[in-house]
N, C-alpha and C positions, 0 to 999 in steps of 0.2 A: 863789563857785561858787553859796552858798547865794542872793543874791540874783537870780540869771540861774534860779537854779532857779525862787524866788517866781511867777516872772511870767509861768509857766505855771500856765493854769486848766484845767481838762478838766470838760464837763458831768457831774456825779455821774450822774445817771438814765442815761448811760450808760458809766460805770465797773461801777455795779452789773447793769448786760446783762451785762456781760463776765464779771465777777463769780460771776452767776447760771449761766455759761456753764461757768465753770471748776467750781464744785459738780455742774451736770450729770454735767460727765465724771469727775468723782473718787468723786461717790455714785452713777454709772450711775445716774441719773435723769434725765428730759425736759430738754432747752437751751430756752431760749426763741428761738433764734436758728438756723438751718443755719449749715454751717460756713462757706458762701458769703456768707453772713450776717455773720457772724462776722469774716469777713477784713475783707471790706465797712468794719465799721463799726470796726476797728481799723487800717483805712487813713485812714480820714476822720479818728478823733481823731490818729492818727498829723501828718496835713498838717496838723492845726492849730495843735498843739504846734511844730513844723516852723518855723511862723508867726512863733509868739508867741516862740520861739527867736530866731529871728536879730531880730525888734524887737530886744528886751532886746540883744542883741549889736552890730547894726548901727544901730540907730536912725535918721533919715534920710540919713548920708550914704552910704549904697550903696542903690540900689535892686534891691529884692527880690519877684523876682512869680513866682503859681502858673503854670505852663507850662498846666496842664490846663485853667483859664478864660483862656487867653490862644489856647488852639484850636491851639496849637504842640507840645504834647506832644510827647516821642520817647521809644523804651524806655527808653533810656539815662537820662533824667533827670525830677523833677519839678521844680525850682524852676530857676531861672536868677536869675543877680544883675547887677545892671551890662550885661544883654545877651550875658555873654560865661561866668561861672563856672556850672559844670551841676552842679546838686547832684542825688544820686538819696536819696530816704528810702523804708527797708524799715522796716515795724512788725511789731511783735510780740506778743502776749498770750498767753504762755503762763508758766504759774510757772516752771516747771522748769529752760528753758532758752530760750536767744534766738539766733536765727539766720536763713539765708535761702536763695535756691539761684539760682542762675547755671546758664546753657544749658548743654548738655556742649560741651569742643571750647577754653572761654575764650574766646570771641574773639564779636565782633557785638555789638548796637546795643543791647543791654541790658548792654554796660560800657563803654558811649561815655559816662564823664561824670568830671568834674574831683573828686570829691568827693563819699562817700556816708554819707548822716544815718542811724545806726541809729536807732528809738526803740521802748523797751520796755518796753510799759505791762503788761506784765506780773508786772513788781516791785510793780507797783501793786493787786494781786487778790493774794490772802489763798488757800493752796492746803493749808494746813493742815488737812485733813481725809483722807477714806480713806482709799488706801493713801499717801498722804504727812504721812496726820495725826503722825506719831512726826518729819516732817522738820522742821527750824529754818529756813526757806526765808524770811529780812528781807520785811515789804512796809515802801513805802513812800510820803512822799506828792505825791511827784511821777515819770515816769518816769523810766529811764535811758538817757542818750543817748552813743551810742558816736559818736565823729568818726575819720573814718579818708580818708584821700587816696585816689582813683582808682587811682592804681600803688599801691596796697599791696592793695588789694582784688583788682587784675589779679594781683599777683604770687602770692596767695593762691591764685585760681582756677587759675593756671599749674602748682598742684605739683600740681593733679585730686585734692581731696579732698571723695572723697564717699563717703555711705551705697550708693548702688546707683548703676545705669548713666543712670538720670532728670535727674542734673543737677549741679552742683556745689554742696555743700554746706556752708556755713560756717555754722558754728553754734557756742555754746558754754554748758555744764550751769551753772546758780546751785550746784549741793548735789555732792558725789561722787557719783560711781555706781562699777561695778565696772570698775576698769581693767586689766583683762585682754578687755572688749567692745572689739567694732566700734567703739560708738557712744562711745563715752571715748578711743581709740585716735585714731578720725579728727576728733576735735574742733578746733576752731580756737585754742586756748590763747591765740592775740597779741592777741583782740579783748579782754582785759580786760585791756591798756595804753591801752585809744582809750576806756574808758569815762569820760565827763568830761573830754575833750582838746578843749576851748574853745576854748586856742591853739593849739591846729592849725588852725582853722577860721579862724578870727580873722588869725590870718598869712599864712592864703593868702590871705585876702580883700583884707588890707592891699596886697598888691601890684597888687588894680588900680589903674588910673586913677579916681580921685572922682570922681563927677558933675556937671556943673554943677548947680545951683539947678535950670534950666528943664528940665531932661530930668529929675528928680526929679518935676517935675508932674505 
């Protein structure tokens, strides 16, 4: 796993921008990015990290394409492998928790994928300041990757795990929180079982018919 993670290289200046946003949140100070721009930066970094991960896992054995660049992006997936295997990427840049939301109902285009790759950039950021000054959340040199089969995500969504009526919330706190709170009781603890499970992704892709050399060009 260490060799795979060492293939991930993200721009220091972008990570520093996210760090400044964290510091602003925790110390109630101005932040360099608006909420939407922070999300966009997080998405761009997650896409870059995902592409580097796929390169490390598959080399030239499979064709991995960014669906956005193909102008064929669907709500349910961001990458497509060998023109058939669809991967959705979910980014996170918060130090306390990692997660994302799907539409209410557990169906629709946003769940139309074969595999989900969660990219947690928040583990690269230091939150030990302000209200979290005494909380020991480890800081890592690389993102955490959550490798989850699509059927598993759809099963979680079917359970109706949510904090409010605005969506299905799949999330996991990285530190202990009050077990009596709704946030603690409704988190998806199973997420931890899929952190770093690159084997699940490679096994799923292994079932695909390999591309001929001419199709890879």
